[in-house]
N, C-alpha and C positions, 0 to 999 in steps of 0.2 A: 757614433763613430768619431774617433779622434783625428785631428789633422796631423800628419807627419811633421816632426819637429827637427830643426837643425840645432843640435846640442852644441854646447861649448866645451864638452868633456874632451880633454886632450886625446884620449884613446879613440873616441868616435871620430875626431878630426883626422887621425891617422888613416882611418878607413876611407874617409872622403878624399884623402890625398893618395890613395892607392898604396898605402904602406901596410899591407897585411902582415908582413914579416915583423915589423915593428910592433903592431898590435899584439901578435902572438907572443913575442918576447916580453912585452910588458905584462901580459896575463900570467906568463910563466914565472915572472919575478914577484907576483902577488898583487899587482895593481888591480883595482876594481874599476869596472866600467858599467854604466847604466845605458843600455840600448833600448829601453822601453819607449815605445812611441816614436822612435827615430826614423828619419828619412834615409833609407839605404838604397834608394832607387838608382838603377843603372850602373851599379858598382861591380867590379870584378872581385868577388869575395872568395874565389877558389882558394883552398888550403887554409881558410879561416878556422881558428879553434874557438868554437862557441860552447864548449862542454859546460852544461849546467846553467847556462845563462837565461835570464828572464827576457824574452823577446816579445812580450805582450805589446800588441798594436804596432809592431815594427812594419815598415813599408818597404818591400823588396821588389817593387815593380821593375821589370826588365833587368834585374841583376843576374850575374852569373854565379850561381850557387853550387855548381857541379862539385860533387864529392863531399859536401859538408855533412857532418854528423850532427843532426839536430836532436838525437836521443838525449833525454834528460833536460831539454830546454822547454820553457813555457812559451808556446806559440799562439796562445789565445788572442784572437783579434788580428793576427799578422796577415798580411796580404802578399801573395806570391804571383800577382798578375804578370804574365809574360816572362816570368823568370825561367832560367835554365836550371833544371833540377836533376839532371841525369846523375845517377850514382849517389844521390843523397840518402841518408838514413833519416827517417822521421819517427817521432814518438809513436809507439804501438797504439796509443789511444786515438790517434787521428786516422780515420778511415781513408783509404786510397781515393775514394770518390770525392771526399772533402778536399783533398789536395788537388785533384784534377780540376775541380770547380774553381778553386782559388787561382790556379795557373791560367786557366782558359777564360774565366769570367771576372776574375778579380775579387771574388767573394772573400770575406775575412774568415780565417780558420776558427773553428770552434774546438778548442782543446780543453776537454774536461779531464782532469786527473783521474787515474784509475782508483777505484774504491779501495 
């Protein structure tokens, strides 16, 4: 298990400063951001555009993720402990029970890509 990291990536720091709109605008303009292994705990991330991002080992404990579309994202090793996930779309490869266990017990998601 990896320890969640506080990255110095400017886009990651936007999320830590509750600037979801700025993050989305930067992504739309083509800026890249690496959120693998990042500490995203306790953040309000509603309306966040994560389309196709690699979120391996991301730590979402207690975050508000309502309505986020995670389809196309890599969530292997991500933790959703105590996160609000109402209205989220998750990759079809991740079983509902796996998501439930991550939210309720903090287990890391096992996201194996479809063959």
